[in-house]
VONU-595152 format. One record per residue: residue number from 1; residue in three letters; x, y, z of N, C-alpha, C, O in turn. Coordinates in steps of 0.05 Angstrom, whole numbers. Layout:
! residues N
   i  aa   n_px   n_py   n_pz  ca_px  ca_py  ca_pz   c_px   c_py   c_pz   o_px   o_py   o_pz
 NUM ALA      X      Y      Z      X      Y      Z      X      Y      Z      X      Y      Z
...
! end
This chain:
! residues 324
   i  aa   n_px   n_py   n_pz  ca_px  ca_py  ca_pz   c_px   c_py   c_pz   o_px   o_py   o_pz
   1 MET    488   -582   -339    469   -562   -334    462   -543   -324    452   -547   -302
   2 THR    463   -508   -333    470   -488   -324    444   -482   -296    421   -490   -297
   3 THR    455   -468   -277    438   -455   -263    426   -429   -261    440   -411   -252
   4 ARG    393   -421   -269    397   -398   -265    393   -373   -254    371   -369   -244
   5 GLU    413   -352   -255    416   -334   -234    406   -328   -223    391   -320   -242
   6 PRO    390   -319   -198    362   -313   -184    369   -286   -194    390   -274   -198
   7 ARG    337   -277   -197    331   -248   -204    332   -228   -179    321   -239   -160
   8 PRO    342   -202   -171    334   -195   -154    310   -196   -147    294   -205   -164
   9 VAL    297   -183   -118    282   -179   -100    275   -152    -96    292   -137    -87
  10 ALA    244   -144   -105    231   -120   -108    206   -125    -84    187   -141    -87
  11 LEU    207   -119    -75    185   -125    -43    167   -109    -56    182    -93    -68
  12 LEU    138   -102    -62    109   -104    -59     91    -98    -38     79   -116    -25
  13 LEU     88    -68    -33     75    -70     -7     51    -49     -4     54    -25      1
  14 PRO     25    -65     -7      0    -59    -12    -14    -42     10     -8    -43     34
  15 GLY    -30    -27      1    -46      2     13    -78     -5     20    -88    -27     23
  16 GLN    -88     17     23   -115     21     21   -141     -3     -4   -146     -1    -28
  17 GLY   -146    -16     10   -168    -38     -3   -163    -58     -6   -181    -73    -12
  18 ALA   -131    -71     -1   -119    -98      4   -126   -118     28   -127   -143     28
  19 GLN   -130    -97     49   -145   -114     77   -166   -132     76   -188   -128     66
  20 HIS   -161   -148     86   -195   -162     94   -186   -172    121   -163   -172    129
  21 PRO   -209   -183    135   -219   -207    164   -194   -222    159   -185   -230    138
  22 GLY   -185   -225    180   -160   -253    189   -134   -247    165   -116   -263    163
  23 MET   -134   -226    148   -107   -229    142    -75   -225    163    -67   -210    181
  24 ALA    -67   -245    150    -37   -256    155    -34   -271    191    -15   -280    204
  25 VAL    -68   -265    200    -63   -276    224    -48   -304    224    -25   -305    232
  26 GLU    -60   -322    216    -44   -355    212    -13   -351    219      0   -368    231
  27 LEU     -1   -323    211     24   -324    218     27   -315    246     42   -325    263
  28 TYR     16   -300    247     20   -283    285     19   -308    309     -1   -322    314
  29 ASP     41   -310    320     45   -326    342     58   -364    332     60   -385    343
  30 ARG     64   -353    302     71   -378    291     92   -389    273     97   -411    266
  31 GLU    112   -348    266    129   -346    251    144   -320    270    135   -300    281
  32 GLU    158   -326    270    172   -317    300    176   -286    301    168   -273    320
  33 VAL    186   -276    282    197   -256    269    174   -242    262    168   -224    277
  34 PHE    159   -246    241    132   -231    247    115   -220    261    102   -200    258
  35 THR    117   -240    283    103   -239    304    113   -214    326     97   -198    336
  36 ALA    143   -214    332    161   -191    334    154   -168    328    145   -149    341
  37 ALA    160   -170    305    144   -137    299    120   -133    293    122   -113    280
  38 MET     93   -139    294     76   -134    298     63   -122    332     45   -107    339
  39 ASP     86   -140    349     75   -138    370     86   -110    375     71    -95    388
  40 GLU    115    -99    366    126    -76    368    121    -57    361    128    -36    371
  41 PHE    100    -62    334     85    -32    328     66    -36    343     71    -22    363
  42 PHE     45    -47    347     29    -44    376     36    -32    399     24    -15    413
  43 ALA     61    -44    401     71    -33    434     73      4    430     63     19    446
  44 PHE     86     13    407     84     39    398     63     60    389     66     84    384
  45 LEU     39     43    387     14     53    375      2     61    395     -1     46    415
  46 PRO     -8     82    395    -24     99    420    -47     75    423    -44     61    443
  47 ASP    -69     70    406    -87     50    403    -77     24    406    -96     10    413
  48 GLY    -58     10    404    -51    -11    391    -59    -31    406    -65    -50    392
  49 GLY    -62    -35    427    -74    -59    447   -112    -65    420   -119    -86    409
  50 ALA   -126    -36    418   -154    -37    405   -148    -48    374   -165    -58    360
  51 VAL   -123    -43    366   -111    -51    336   -110    -78    336   -124    -92    320
  52 ARG    -95    -86    351    -89   -117    353   -112   -129    361   -113   -151    351
  53 SER   -134   -123    376   -149   -135    378   -170   -137    358   -175   -160    351
  54 ASP   -182   -117    348   -201   -115    329   -187   -138    295   -199   -147    275
  55 TRP   -159   -139    302   -147   -153    271   -149   -187    277   -151   -206    262
  56 LEU   -147   -186    304   -149   -219    312   -171   -232    317   -172   -257    320
  57 THR   -194   -215    318   -219   -221    326   -236   -233    303   -224   -237    283
  58 ASP   -256   -238    304   -275   -256    280   -297   -229    276   -307   -223    255
  59 SER   -304   -211    309   -327   -199    313   -311   -164    320   -315   -157    343
  60 PRO   -302   -152    309   -285   -118    308   -303   -103    318   -327   -105    311
  61 ARG   -297    -86    335   -310    -73    350   -311    -43    323   -329    -27    321
  62 VAL   -285    -43    308   -288    -22    287   -281    -40    260   -260    -53    258
  63 SER   -298    -38    245   -292    -49    219   -266    -45    206   -260    -21    204
  64 LEU   -247    -64    195   -223    -60    183   -227    -47    162   -206    -43    150
  65 ASP   -250    -37    149   -242    -23    131   -245      5    135   -238     21    118
  66 ASP   -255     11    157   -251     35    168   -211     44    178   -197     31    193
  67 ALA   -203     72    160   -175     78    166   -168     76    188   -144     72    185
  68 THR   -173     76    214   -167     69    233   -150     48    244   -131     47    259
  69 ARG   -169     29    227   -157     -9    227   -141    -10    204   -116     -8    206
  70 ALA   -153    -12    181   -140    -16    162   -111      2    154    -95    -13    142
  71 GLN   -102     27    158    -85     40    148    -58     27    173    -40     12    165
  72 PRO    -61     36    199    -42     16    207    -38    -16    210    -17    -26    216
  73 LEU    -57    -28    206    -54    -58    197    -42    -67    172    -30    -89    170
  74 LEU    -44    -52    155    -33    -53    126     -1    -50    137     13    -70    139
  75 PHE      8    -19    143     17    -11    146     39    -36    165     62    -41    157
  76 ALA     29    -47    184     40    -65    204     53    -89    186     77    -93    183
  77 ILE     36   -101    178     25   -126    162     57   -132    143     74   -149    145
  78 GLY     54   -104    123     74   -102    108    103    -94    121    119   -111    114
  79 TYR    109    -84    130    138    -80    155    140   -113    165    161   -125    161
  80 ALA    117   -124    176    121   -137    188    141   -174    168    162   -188    171
  81 LEU    125   -175    154    126   -192    130    161   -177    114    180   -192    109
  82 GLY    162   -153    109    188   -145     98    212   -155    125    231   -168    117
  83 ARG    210   -150    149    220   -160    161    231   -187    163    255   -195    166
  84 ALA    211   -199    163    214   -233    160    223   -247    139    230   -270    140
  85 VAL    223   -229    113    236   -246     90    264   -229    100    278   -237     81
  86 ALA    272   -221    107    300   -209    110    317   -231    131    340   -237    129
  87 ALA    291   -244    156    311   -256    170    321   -284    160    339   -298    167
  88 GLN    299   -287    136    307   -322    122    327   -315    108    334   -337    100
  89 GLY    347   -294     95    371   -293     90    361   -290     63    369   -306     46
  90 ILE    339   -263     51    333   -263     33    328   -235     21    308   -220     24
  91 HIS    350   -232      7    355   -194      3    337   -178     -8    324   -189    -25
  92 THR    333   -159     -4    311   -138    -25    325   -114    -32    336    -95    -19
  93 SER    322   -122    -60    345   -106    -77    334    -77    -77    349    -58    -74
  94 VAL    294    -74    -80    288    -51    -79    254    -45    -70    241    -65    -76
  95 LEU    242    -31    -62    224    -28    -47    206    -13    -60    216      8    -69
  96 LEU    178    -17    -65    154     -5    -76    129     -6    -60    119    -29    -57
  97 GLY    119     11    -53     90     15    -39     83     31    -48     94     51    -56
  98 HIS     51     18    -49     16     38    -60      6     48    -34     -2     36    -14
  99 SER      7     67    -37     -7     86    -13     13     90     16     36     98     20
 100 VAL    -10     81     34     -1     69     62     30     53     59     49     62     73
 101 GLY     36     30     39     46     23     30     84     30     31    101     17     42
 102 GLU     85     51     18    100     74     16    118     85     41    142     90     42
 103 LEU     94     87     67    110     82     83    112     61     99    113     67    123
 104 ALA    113     35     93    122     14    100    151      7     88    169     -5     99
 105 ALA    151     15     64    165     13     53    192     34     66    214     24     69
 106 ALA    189     58     72    202     76     79    216     68    116    234     79    127
 107 ALA    202     49    124    214     48    152    220     20    143    219      5    163
 108 LEU    225     10    126    244    -20    131    270     -6    115    291    -18    115
 109 ALA    267     14    104    294     22     88    312     42    113    332     55    109
 110 GLY    300     40    133    309     67    147    304     97    154    314    113    169
 111 VAL    280     99    133    269    130    129    274    138    166    292    149    178
 112 PHE    249    126    173    242    131    192    244    110    214    240     88    204
 113 GLY    250    109    239    241     88    263    216     85    260    199    100    252
 114 LEU    214     53    272    187     48    290    165     60    302    141     63    299
 115 ALA    189     69    321    167     86    350    160    113    327    144    131    334
 116 ASP    171    113    307    160    144    291    150    137    277    141    158    266
 117 ALA    141    118    264    124    101    248    101    102    251     84    112    237
 118 ALA     98     88    278     76     92    302     64    114    309     40    116    313
 119 ALA     83    135    312     72    156    315     60    174    287     41    189    288
 120 LEU     75    169    268     62    187    239     37    171    229     19    180    215
 121 MET     39    142    240      7    129    231    -16    141    250    -36    148    238
 122 SER    -15    146    284    -17    154    295    -35    186    281    -59    194    280
 123 ALA    -20    192    276    -27    227    267    -41    224    240    -57    242    234
 124 ARG    -39    208    225    -57    205    195    -76    203    206    -94    219    198
 125 THR    -83    182    230   -113    170    234   -124    198    239   -143    209    229
 126 GLU   -103    206    258   -120    239    263   -131    265    245   -152    279    247
 127 VAL   -112    266    232   -121    287    207   -141    270    193   -163    278    198
 128 MET   -140    261    185   -157    240    170   -187    228    182   -201    211    173
 129 ALA   -188    243    202   -213    232    221   -237    270    221   -260    277    224
 130 HIS   -213    280    215   -223    303    211   -242    315    179   -256    334    174
 131 THR   -236    301    170   -243    293    128   -271    289    136   -279    276    156
 132 PRO   -288    306    110   -316    296    113   -316    254     99   -297    241     90
 133 ALA   -342    248    101   -343    221    100   -336    222     65   -336    243     52
 134 GLY   -330    197     54   -322    192     22   -311    155     24   -315    139     42
 135 GLY   -296    153     -4   -287    138    -10   -278    134    -35   -266    153    -47
 136 MET   -281    108    -49   -258     99    -72   -276     87    -87   -297     76    -79
 137 LEU   -266     90   -115   -280     74   -135   -259     65   -154   -243     81   -164
 138 ALA   -258     42   -159   -243     31   -174   -260     31   -212   -284     26   -213
 139 VAL   -252     34   -226   -267     42   -248   -250     20   -268   -227     13   -261
 140 ALA   -262     11   -292   -246      2   -304   -252     19   -341   -263     16   -363
 141 ALA   -232     37   -325   -225     61   -354   -196     68   -343   -184     63   -321
 142 THR   -185     88   -374   -167    101   -373   -168    127   -348   -189    130   -336
 143 PRO   -150    141   -343   -153    174   -334   -170    193   -341   -186    209   -331
 144 GLU   -157    179   -374   -168    209   -393   -208    201   -392   -229    215   -389
 145 GLU   -203    178   -396   -228    172   -396   -251    181   -372   -275    180   -376
 146 VAL   -241    189   -349   -257    184   -326   -255    221   -318   -269    232   -301
 147 LEU   -240    231   -332   -232    263   -309   -255    280   -328   -260    302   -317
 148 PRO   -270    275   -352   -290    291   -355   -313    289   -329   -327    306   -318
 149 HIS   -311    265   -327   -335    263   -304   -321    278   -280   -332    298   -272
 150 LEU   -297    270   -268   -292    286   -247   -295    318   -242   -298    328   -219
 151 CYS   -294    333   -266   -291    356   -276   -322    365   -273   -327    388   -266
 152 ALA   -339    347   -278   -369    345   -280   -383    356   -251   -400    372   -245
 153 HIS   -372    343   -241   -386    332   -210   -379    335   -190   -392    321   -174
 154 GLY   -357    355   -177   -348    370   -152   -312    363   -151   -298    344   -157
 155 ASN   -307    391   -141   -280    401   -139   -268    372   -120   -253    357   -132
 156 GLY   -273    369   -100   -262    347    -86   -256    320   -104   -240    302    -97
 157 LEU   -267    319   -120   -258    291   -139   -239    291   -141   -228    312   -147
 158 GLY   -220    265   -138   -189    257   -162   -181    230   -178   -198    213   -178
 159 VAL   -164    228   -187   -162    203   -194   -128    207   -179   -107    220   -184
 160 ALA   -141    182   -151   -129    171   -140   -100    152   -134    -79    153   -120
 161 ALA   -110    138   -152    -91    118   -162    -95    114   -197   -117    117   -209
 162 ARG    -67    105   -212    -63     91   -240    -53     68   -239    -31     61   -249
 163 ASN    -70     51   -225    -61     17   -213    -48     -6   -242    -32    -25   -242
 164 ALA    -66     11   -268    -55    -10   -294    -70      9   -318    -87     26   -310
 165 PRO    -66      7   -344    -77     18   -365    -99     29   -364   -104     53   -368
 166 LYS   -119      9   -357   -148     13   -355   -151      0   -328   -165    -20   -325
 167 GLN   -140     10   -312   -152      9   -283   -141     33   -264   -120     30   -251
 168 THR   -162     61   -263   -159     78   -254   -173     82   -218   -192     66   -214
 169 VAL   -169     93   -205   -191     90   -177   -197    120   -190   -187    131   -210
 170 VAL   -216    129   -170   -228    145   -164   -228    154   -140   -234    135   -126
 171 SER   -225    182   -118   -232    183    -97   -248    205   -101   -248    220   -121
 172 GLY   -264    208    -78   -269    236    -60   -293    230    -41   -297    209    -28
 173 THR   -305    247    -43   -328    253    -20   -358    254    -20   -367    266    -40
 174 GLU   -378    243     -2   -393    247     -7   -420    267    -13   -422    280      8
 175 PRO   -437    275    -27   -450    260    -44   -438    256    -72   -447    239    -88
 176 SER   -414    277    -79   -410    277   -104   -389    254   -117   -380    257   -140
 177 LEU   -378    225    -95   -371    203   -102   -399    185   -122   -402    176   -145
 178 SER   -414    187   -101   -440    169   -117   -452    185   -142   -462    177   -163
 179 THR   -445    214   -131   -465    225   -156   -442    215   -185   -453    203   -203
 180 VAL   -414    219   -188   -397    219   -204   -407    182   -217   -413    176   -240
 181 ASP   -406    160   -186   -408    135   -194   -435    125   -213   -433    108   -231
 182 LEU   -454    137   -207   -483    140   -223   -481    150   -255   -497    139   -271
 183 ALA   -458    173   -265   -460    186   -283   -438    169   -301   -442    170   -325
 184 MET   -418    155   -294   -400    136   -305   -412    105   -314   -403     91   -332
 185 SER   -435     97   -294   -455     81   -303   -461     84   -326   -454     70   -345
 186 ARG   -476    105   -326   -495    116   -352   -477    111   -376   -484     93   -391
 187 ASP   -454    123   -381   -435    123   -399   -423    107   -404   -407    112   -421
 188 GLY   -424     73   -389   -408     50   -399   -389     53   -379   -375     33   -375
 189 LEU   -388     61   -373   -357     64   -349   -363     38   -329   -387     37   -321
 190 PHE   -348     18   -319   -364     -5   -297   -338      2   -273   -314      2   -277
 191 SER   -352      7   -252   -337      9   -217   -337     -6   -204   -344    -28   -213
 192 ARG   -330     -4   -184   -343    -23   -161   -324     -3   -136   -304     12   -138
 193 ARG   -339    -10   -117   -333      5    -94   -301     -7    -72   -303    -28    -58
 194 VAL   -273      9    -73   -260    -11    -49   -263      0    -29   -270     23    -23
 195 PRO   -258    -24    -15   -268    -21      9   -252      3     29   -229     -2     36
 196 ALA   -262     23     35   -259     53     47   -284     59     45   -302     53     30
 197 VAL   -283     83     76   -303     98     84   -303    118     86   -322    132     93
 198 GLN   -262    130     75   -256    157     73   -243    164     42   -238    146     26
 199 ALA   -240    186     37   -229    188     15   -200    194     24   -191    207     43
 200 PHE   -181    175     -7   -150    185      2   -150    195    -26   -167    191    -43
 201 HIS   -115    214    -29   -106    218    -48   -117    231    -71   -116    223    -95
 202 CYS   -134    265    -59   -155    274    -71   -154    296    -65   -151    297    -41
 203 PRO   -155    332    -83   -165    348    -68   -181    352    -34   -180    368    -15
 204 ALA   -193    329    -39   -217    331    -12   -190    331     13   -195    335     36
 205 VAL   -168    326      5   -159    320     33   -132    329     34   -115    320     48
 206 ALA   -130    348     18   -109    370     16   -105    387     49    -82    391     57
 207 SER   -121    395     62   -111    409     92   -101    387    108    -84    388    125
 208 ALA   -118    363     97   -111    340    116    -80    320    117    -73    301    130
 209 ALA    -68    337     96    -44    321     83    -22    348     97      0    342    107
 210 ARG    -30    375     95    -18    391    107    -14    387    131      8    387    142
 211 ALA    -36    382    142    -38    383    178    -12    359    183      8    361    197
 212 TRP    -21    337    166      5    322    181     23    310    175     34    288    180
 213 GLU     30    341    149     59    349    148     77    365    175    102    367    175
 214 VAL     61    375    195     66    378    212     91    356    233    114    357    244
 215 ALA     60    334    227     83    308    248    106    298    237    125    291    251
 216 PHE    105    297    206    130    295    195    157    306    201    178    294    206
 217 ALA    151    332    199    166    352    215    184    342    253    209    342    257
 218 ARG    172    338    265    176    322    291    190    302    280    203    296    300
 219 VAL    197    287    263    216    262    257    238    259    246    238    259    222
 220 PRO    259    256    257    278    254    236    275    232    217    265    209    222
 221 LEU    288    244    186    284    231    160    318    228    149    335    244    144
 222 CYS    316    197    147    337    195    132    340    185    102    320    178     89
 223 PRO    364    183     92    356    176     64    356    146     71    367    135     91
 224 PRO    338    130     45    334    104     45    369     81     45    389     80     31
 225 SER    364     73     60    385     43     61    383     29     40    402     17     30
 226 VAL    350     28     26    346      7      1    338     25    -13    325     42      1
 227 PRO    340     30    -36    321     41    -60    294     39    -54    288     18    -41
 228 ILE    275     56    -60    255     55    -61    236     72    -81    228     94    -73
 229 VAL    228     61   -107    213     72   -124    188     77   -112    171     62   -102
 230 SER    189    108   -117    156    120   -112    139    118   -125    137    123   -149
 231 THR    120    109   -106     93    115   -124     79    142   -138     64    146   -156
 232 ARG     96    162   -114     80    191   -113     91    203   -144     75    213   -160
 233 THR    125    199   -151    130    204   -170    143    185   -189    160    193   -205
 234 ALA    137    159   -187    142    144   -200    184    140   -210    192    133   -232
 235 ARG    191    144   -199    228    144   -189    234    129   -166    217    116   -153
 236 ARG    258    131   -162    270    129   -145    270    149   -129    274    171   -139
 237 ILE    264    147    -92    267    173    -76    297    184    -82    314    169    -91
 238 SER    300    206    -78    322    220    -78    333    222    -50    315    229    -35
 239 ASP    355    219    -37    357    236     -9    347    259     -1    338    263     22
 240 GLY    346    283    -27    324    302     -9    304    298    -10    294    302     12
 241 GLU    288    289    -27    256    272    -23    242    258      4    221    257     16
 242 ALA    277    245      5    272    228     41    268    242     63    253    238     82
 243 ARG    285    263     61    285    276     85    267    297     88    268    309    109
 244 SER    243    307     66    230    327     59    199    314     76    185    294     71
 245 PRO    196    336     98    162    327    118    138    330     94    115    321     94
 246 GLU    154    350     68    119    357     48    119    333     38     98    321     37
 247 PHE    147    319     25    147    299     13    126    273     16    113    262     -2
 248 TRP    128    267     42    115    248     56     95    249     49     81    238     32
 249 ALA     88    275     73     50    281     82     47    285     51     37    264     42
 250 GLY     50    299     38     40    308      7     25    288     -4      2    294    -11
 251 GLN     35    256     -7     28    240    -11     -3    235    -10    -18    228    -29
 252 LEU    -11    239     13    -36    234     19    -54    246     10    -78    242     16
 253 ALA    -48    264     -7    -70    281    -31    -72    278    -57    -89    289    -71
 254 THR    -41    254    -67    -40    266    -90    -40    234   -106    -37    215    -90
 255 THR    -44    227   -132    -51    197   -150    -28    183   -139     -7    194   -132
 256 VAL    -31    165   -138    -19    143   -130    -12    130   -155    -29    118   -168
 257 LEU     18    132   -166     22    122   -197     31    101   -198     53    101   -207
 258 PHE     22     78   -191     29     49   -187     44     43   -209     67     36   -207
 259 TRP     27     46   -236     29     26   -252     60     44   -272     81     33   -278
 260 PRO     54     65   -277     83     81   -282    111     73   -263    133     71   -275
 261 ALA    109     69   -236    135     68   -216    138     35   -225    160     25   -222
 262 LEU    120     22   -234    130    -15   -236    142    -12   -257    164    -23   -259
 263 ASP    130      6   -282    141      6   -311    171     13   -301    192      0   -300
 264 ALA    165     40   -294    202     47   -286    222     28   -275    246     29   -280
 265 LEU    207      6   -257    225     -9   -247    231    -32   -266    255    -37   -272
 266 LEU    217    -43   -275    218    -64   -296    240    -54   -313    261    -66   -319
 267 ALA    229    -27   -319    242    -25   -353    276    -24   -339    293    -27   -356
 268 GLY    285    -20   -314    324    -24   -303    325    -42   -300    347    -47   -288
 269 GLY    308    -69   -305    318    -98   -300    300   -118   -302    277   -110   -308
 270 ARG    303   -149   -297    286   -160   -290    289   -172   -265    311   -182   -261
 271 PHE    266   -175   -241    257   -179   -215    241   -198   -202    217   -196   -209
 272 THR    244   -215   -188    225   -228   -170    207   -208   -158    215   -191   -142
 273 LEU    180   -209   -166    167   -185   -149    154   -192   -126    130   -195   -129
 274 VAL    163   -196   -104    149   -200    -82    125   -182    -59    130   -168    -40
 275 GLU     94   -189    -72     79   -178    -58     85   -188    -23     90   -211    -18
 276 ALA     85   -170     -6     82   -167     28     58   -148     33     56   -124     35
 277 GLY     42   -166     34     21   -159     35     -6   -179     33     -4   -201     23
 278 PRO    -33   -169     44    -56   -180     41    -64   -178     10    -53   -164     -7
 279 GLY    -88   -198      6   -107   -187    -15    -94   -203    -40   -106   -220    -52
 280 GLY    -63   -194    -47    -60   -211    -77    -63   -182   -101    -54   -181   -124
 281 THR    -72   -169    -94    -80   -137   -114    -60   -137   -127    -64   -146   -149
 282 LEU    -33   -129   -122    -12   -117   -134      1   -145   -144     19   -142   -160
 283 SER     -7   -169   -137     10   -189   -160     -4   -188   -177      7   -190   -199
 284 VAL    -44   -186   -177    -52   -183   -194    -48   -166   -226    -49   -172   -250
 285 LEU    -46   -145   -209    -29   -116   -228     -7   -127   -237     -6   -122   -261
 286 ALA     13   -138   -231     42   -136   -238     27   -156   -248      4   -150   -242
 287 ARG     27   -177   -261     15   -197   -273     12   -193   -306     11   -208   -325
 288 ARG     10   -165   -300    -11   -161   -328     13   -136   -350      8   -125   -372
 289 HIS     37   -135   -331     53   -122   -344     70   -139   -366     65   -163   -365
 290 PRO     87   -130   -384     89   -148   -410    121   -159   -397    131   -180   -404
 291 ALA    129   -143   -383    161   -153   -376    159   -187   -352    176   -202   -344
 292 VAL    132   -186   -349    123   -209   -330    107   -224   -349    116   -246   -354
 293 ARG     85   -217   -362     73   -238   -387     91   -250   -405     86   -270   -418
 294 ARG    126   -229   -404    142   -256   -435    167   -258   -408    190   -254   -416
 295 GLY    164   -264   -384    179   -282   -363    199   -265   -359    211   -278   -342
 296 ASP    213   -246   -363    230   -233   -354    227   -221   -324    244   -206   -314
 297 SER    208   -227   -312    202   -217   -285    173   -235   -272    151   -239   -282
 298 GLU    186   -243   -244    151   -257   -243    147   -245   -219    158   -225   -208
 299 VAL    130   -259   -211    108   -248   -188    107   -272   -163    100   -294   -170
 300 VAL    116   -267   -132    115   -286   -111     96   -276    -88    107   -264    -70
 301 PRO     65   -280    -88     53   -262    -76     66   -277    -40     59   -300    -44
 302 LEU     74   -276    -22     69   -284      1     51   -289     21     53   -304     41
 303 LEU     36   -277     12      3   -287     30    -25   -289     -5    -27   -278    -27
 304 PRO    -45   -314     13    -64   -312     -9    -91   -290     -2    -93   -278     19
 305 SER   -105   -289    -20   -121   -263    -32   -144   -274     -4   -163   -260      0
 306 ARG   -141   -293     11   -157   -295     17   -147   -305     49   -123   -313     49
 307 PRO   -163   -305     79   -151   -304    111   -140   -335    104   -115   -339    105
 308 GLU   -162   -360     97   -144   -384     94   -124   -396     79   -123   -391     55
 309 GLY   -106   -412     90    -72   -421     78    -49   -390     78    -30   -388     63
 310 SER    -58   -370     99    -33   -358     96     -5   -371    109     17   -362    104
 311 TRP     -9   -396    127     18   -400    136     28   -421    104     53   -422    101
 312 LYS     12   -435     83     15   -447     64     30   -432     46     52   -440     40
 313 SER     20   -412     36     27   -389     22     54   -380     33     72   -373     17
 314 TRP     57   -380     55     80   -356     67    102   -387     65    127   -383     63
 315 ASP     94   -414     65    120   -433     61    119   -438     31    139   -447     19
 316 ALA     98   -431     18    113   -436    -10    128   -419    -19    147   -427    -33
 317 ALA    123   -397    -15    137   -369    -22    167   -378    -13    187   -384    -25
 318 LEU    161   -375     11    193   -381     19    210   -404      1    233   -402     -6
 319 SER    195   -420     -2    218   -445    -20    213   -432    -44    221   -449    -60
 320 ARG    201   -407    -62    209   -409    -78    235   -383    -89    251   -379   -108
 321 LEU    226   -370    -63    248   -338    -60    272   -357    -51    292   -349    -64
 322 SER    282   -384    -29    301   -398    -27    312   -416    -40    334   -426    -35
 323 GLY    297   -422    -60    309   -451    -76    325   -434   -105    324   -410   -110
 324 PRO    340   -456   -121    360   -450   -141    345   -434   -163    357   -425   -183
! end
């Protein structure tokens, strides 16, 4: 009997919209490396105590859908899971992050240290606090079907993410976002609100991206020690891009090319796609890819889509990743 050669691990790190109450809380104080990484990040984050409290309570003072909570927590959970996976002796061959997940990927790859990452996340929150109220819509349509509506209903609207061939995220400020939502519905395009109360990855936050670039200019930036397939460019990040403040800050206002990036990754070989974050959204998307459907690559989420069962899901994922 022959043993199948294990596939290399590609870590997928989710972004805004994946958050939910109770996410990964069962691992805290139970998985040593995960807990230490979370506490280390909270210690560096200026309002880390408040973020930690809102994460661990059933009655948060600030909603976890607000960027001041969702963004640092998604970063921290993705980073801490990556560290915990490595501590189990599981080698990550490549990283792919969605929106703020790409920042977690950069930290895991050593582009910047955790203290600097906390400063960058704090600066991200600060620049976004000065943007108008807005949000995002997940639309069951192609970008080509969506774009005419965006052009007709406001300059601040944009395609925030290309998540799958017929799954596009639209972002913008109010009231334009609600107007375009109604117009698309009248045209038979189904949409739903992404859990977010700010616009990301659209022209409306271009000035915030430029302001955020100042924070990156203060931070030492290094080439990644682990390859990162960027969802800004849908290809591997070059050493020059990794050292560029504009490359990282500009991500805030540009489209997240998740599906093209995943396509580029899977065109290069067979992988075990490990989702290191809550919600299971990236796992659902990845399972639609032809390379996964035909069995060339597989998907292993570390956490469940709901808060209950996080420890069981983590344990089961480790068994799969460590098995023959």
